[in-house]
C-alpha positions as CSV (number, residue, x, y, z in Angstrom):
1,M,-30.9,72.6,-63.7
2,A,-30.5,68.9,-63.3
3,K,-27.4,67.3,-64.2
4,K,-27.5,64.7,-66.8
5,I,-26.3,61.3,-65.9
6,P,-23.9,60.1,-68.5
7,P,-24.8,56.6,-69.8
8,K,-23.0,53.8,-68.1
9,K,-20.2,52.2,-70.1
10,P,-20.6,48.5,-70.5
11,L,-18.2,46.5,-68.2
12,T,-15.3,44.7,-69.8
13,I,-14.9,41.0,-69.4
14,A,-12.0,41.6,-67.0
15,Q,-14.2,43.9,-64.9
16,R,-17.0,41.3,-65.0
17,F,-14.6,38.6,-63.8
18,T,-13.2,40.9,-61.1
19,S,-16.8,41.6,-60.0
20,V,-17.6,37.8,-59.9
21,E,-14.3,37.2,-58.2
22,R,-15.2,39.7,-55.5
23,L,-18.6,38.1,-55.0
24,V,-17.1,34.6,-54.8
25,R,-14.4,35.8,-52.3
26,S,-17.0,37.6,-50.3
27,G,-19.1,34.4,-50.2
28,F,-16.0,32.4,-49.2
29,R,-15.2,34.8,-46.4
30,Q,-18.7,34.6,-45.1
31,S,-18.6,30.8,-45.3
32,D,-15.2,30.8,-43.5
33,A,-16.6,33.1,-40.8
34,R,-19.7,30.8,-40.4
35,F,-17.5,27.7,-40.2
36,R,-15.2,29.4,-37.7
37,R,-18.2,30.2,-35.5
38,F,-19.6,26.7,-36.0
39,G,-16.2,25.3,-35.1
40,K,-16.0,27.4,-31.9
41,E,-19.5,26.4,-30.9
42,I,-18.6,22.7,-31.5
43,N,-15.4,23.1,-29.5
44,N,-17.3,24.7,-26.7
45,R,-19.8,21.9,-26.7
46,F,-17.1,19.3,-26.7
47,K,-15.3,21.0,-23.9
48,A,-18.6,20.9,-21.9
49,V,-19.0,17.2,-22.7
50,D,-15.4,16.6,-21.8
51,Q,-15.9,18.4,-18.5
52,Q,-19.0,16.3,-17.7
53,F,-17.1,13.2,-18.5
54,E,-14.2,14.3,-16.3
55,N,-16.6,15.1,-13.4
56,S,-18.3,11.7,-13.9
57,R,-15.0,9.9,-14.0
58,K,-13.9,11.6,-10.8
59,E,-17.2,10.8,-9.1
60,M,-16.8,7.1,-10.3
61,D,-13.2,7.1,-8.9
62,N,-14.4,8.3,-5.6
63,R,-17.2,5.7,-5.5
64,F,-14.8,2.9,-6.4
65,K,-12.5,4.1,-3.6
66,A,-15.3,4.0,-1.2
67,V,-16.3,0.5,-2.3
68,D,-12.7,-0.6,-2.1
69,L,-12.5,0.7,1.5
70,D,-15.8,-1.0,2.3
71,L,-14.5,-4.3,0.9
72,R,-11.2,-3.9,2.8
73,D,-13.2,-3.4,6.0
74,L,-15.4,-6.3,5.2
75,K,-12.4,-8.5,4.5
76,K,-10.7,-7.5,7.7
77,N,-13.9,-8.2,9.7
78,M,-14.3,-11.6,8.0
79,D,-10.6,-12.4,8.7
80,D,-11.1,-11.5,12.4
81,R,-14.3,-13.6,12.6
82,F,-12.6,-16.5,10.8
83,T,-9.8,-16.3,13.3
84,V,-12.3,-16.5,16.2
85,V,-14.1,-19.4,14.6
86,E,-10.8,-21.3,14.0
87,E,-9.9,-20.8,17.6
88,R,-13.3,-22.1,18.7
89,I,-12.9,-25.1,16.4
90,D,-9.4,-25.8,17.8
91,R,-10.8,-25.7,21.4
92,L,-13.7,-27.9,20.4
93,A,-11.4,-30.4,18.7
94,I,-9.3,-30.4,21.9
95,H,-12.4,-31.1,24.0
96,I,-13.6,-33.8,21.6
97,D,-10.1,-35.4,21.7
98,G,-10.3,-35.3,25.5
99,F,-13.8,-36.8,25.5
100,I,-12.8,-39.6,23.1
101,K,-9.8,-40.4,25.4
102,L,-12.1,-40.5,28.4
103,H,-14.5,-42.7,26.6
104,E,-11.7,-45.1,25.6
105,T,-10.5,-45.1,29.2
106,L,-14.0,-45.9,30.5
107,V,-14.4,-48.7,28.0
108,I,-11.1,-50.2,29.2
109,E,-12.1,-49.8,32.8
110,L,-15.5,-51.4,32.1
111,R,-13.8,-54.4,30.5
112,V,-11.5,-54.8,33.5
113,M,-14.5,-54.6,35.9
114,K,-16.4,-57.2,33.9
115,E,-13.4,-59.5,34.1
116,Q,-13.0,-59.0,37.8
117,M,-16.8,-59.6,38.2
118,N,-16.5,-62.8,36.2
119,R,-13.6,-64.0,38.4
120,F,-15.5,-63.2,41.6
121,E,-18.6,-65.1,40.3
122,E,-16.4,-68.1,39.5
123,R,-14.8,-68.0,43.0
124,L,-18.3,-67.6,44.5
125,T,-19.6,-70.6,42.6
126,R,-16.6,-72.7,43.7
127,L,-17.1,-71.7,47.3
128,E,-20.8,-72.4,47.2
129,A,-20.1,-75.8,45.7
130,A,-17.4,-76.6,48.3
131,Q,-19.8,-75.7,51.2
132,A,-22.8,-77.6,49.8
133,P,-23.5,-80.8,51.8
């Protein structure tokens, strides 16, 4: 024969509160577990982003170092070229000074020759006048 199921006794208020408390605690535990999983996922994503930033920073540092080396080489080449140009300018200045000195000397010699020529013409004019009958 089948057993009779005795009728359920109504729950007391303390039992009802305990049941509700269990449900609430269970919901909090589930929420906490979800938040922990979410927190771990966020942390993993931030770690990946941090790693990408770190890789980008290292790459930028390497590029800046390369640019710095290029600029140093360019500056060295420019300094060398400026030195060569300055030497050429110095030599040109020396040659120009020599040319100016030569020009001044030639101007002085030309004046001297003009004066000598004027004296010779005066003597020639006097000699011609003295010989004229």
